[in-house]
N, C-alpha and C positions, 0 to 999 in steps of 0.2 A: 372317679367317673360315676355318672348317675346310674349307669346300668349295673355297676357293682353294688351300689347302695340299695337298689330295688331290683333285684334280679328275678329271673323266672321262677326259681325255687320259692322265693318269698311270695310271689304272685299266686302260685299254686296253693300255698298254705292259706292265704287269705281267701281264695275262691272256695276252698274246702269248708270254710266257715259260713258260707252263704246258707241261710236257713233253707232246709228242705221243706217243700210244701206238698200239698196233695196234687194229684194229677190235674185237677181243674185249674190250679194256679201255677202250673209248671212254667208258663210264660213269664211270671213274676220273677222266678229264680234265674231264668236265662237273662232277663233284662238287668237284674242286679249284677250278674257276672259281667255282662257286656259293659255296663257303666263303670265297673271297677277297672276292667282292662283298658277302656278308653281313657279314664283319668290317669292311669299309670303311663300310657303311651303319650298323652299330652304333656305330662310332667317331664318325661324323658326328652321331649322335643323342646322344652322350655316354654311351653304355652300355658295359658291359664287352665287350671285343673277343673274349676267350677264351670259347669255348663247348665244354663237355665232349663234345658230340656231333660236333664237327668236329675237323679237324686243328689243329695248333698255329698260333696267330695272336697277334701282339703288335704294337701300334703305340705308339711313344713319340716325343716331340718333343725334339730336342736341338739347341741353337743355331739354331733356326728351321728345321731340316730334320727331316722325318719319317723314322723308321726303322721299316720294316714287315717283321717277321720272320714267315715262313710256313714250311710244311713243304717248299716247293720252293726256298726261298732267302731272302736278306735284301735288301731294296730300300731305297734312299735316295731320298726324294721331295722335290723342291723345285719346286712348281708343276707345269709340264709336263715338267721335267727329271727323269728317273728313271735311276738306275744300279743294277745288280745286283752284289752281292758274289759273287765266285767263289772257290772254294777250290782250292788246287793240291796 
């Protein structure tokens, strides 16, 4: 089931990685979180994850692991286990 592959625990872990901004750009952080939640919800419903009005979002399943690409980074999701790819 899709909800087991991308559960709320994984969602919270991803939302915790949204960059914190200054008070002046607090709306930017909230918008990023809203876009991530919206993309997850659309994926669970079987709809297209990419929305022209929002930032880049893509979810694909590869070898039983979900790969969620957003404007803040790429996450690998396996149930409750979430890793974030970092560039050096």
